[in-house]
Residue, then its C-alpha position, 0 to 999 in steps of 0.5 A: m198503919l191505918g186500920r179498918l175504915d169503920f166510919v164516914y163522918w159526914p157533915s149534915r145540915d139536917a141529920a133527920a132528913d139525911l137519916v130518912h133519905w138513906t134509910d127509906r130511899l137508899g135502903a141503909d139500916p138505921v143504927f141510931a139517931i141521937e140529940r145531945f149538946e144541942t146537936r143531932v147525929a144519925c148513924v146508918e149502915p148502908g151495906d158491907g161498907p163502913a157506917v155513915l155518921f151524919a153530924e150537924h156539929l161537924e164543920g165543913e162540907r167534906p166527910i172525914l174517913l175514920y180509920r180504926v187503930d189499936d193504940l191512938a197514942a202509938a199511931t199518932e206518934q208513928l204518923r208524926s215521925r213520918g211527917v204527918e201533922v196530927g190535929e187536936p184529939f176529939e171524942f165520939p161515942f166509940g172512942e177518941g180520935a185525931e184528924l190528920t192533915n193531908p196535902g189535898p182536900q181529903r179529910v182522914a182521921v184515926y181513932e181507938r175504939s176504946r168505948a165500943d160498949r158505949g157506942d154499941s149501946l146507942r144501937g136502936r136509940r131514936d131521939f128524932 
């Protein structure tokens, strides 16, 4: 049901500092660092795994694992039919998603890559 784990969406108090730490010290490849709507988001690729998004606007301390699905509406309907509580939809550069409620502290979301061109166009952008 869940597709590929594309992103770890991590809350950040300082996306610029996280970007420097992950690229300069941990060796991740920088993807983008954008500042819009009074917040900052940085993206890095730390290897063969999922990309990591550091988002100053994301609430809480725990990251959200963001899994790709082919069709968000169909996936969320199927999840609901299995008793999964699906949160309000959200948007991010690569498409639309919805966070799922889990019995434990884990944060998981599904998203449809409906705007890959928009997300990919951010590659190399450095606002900070």
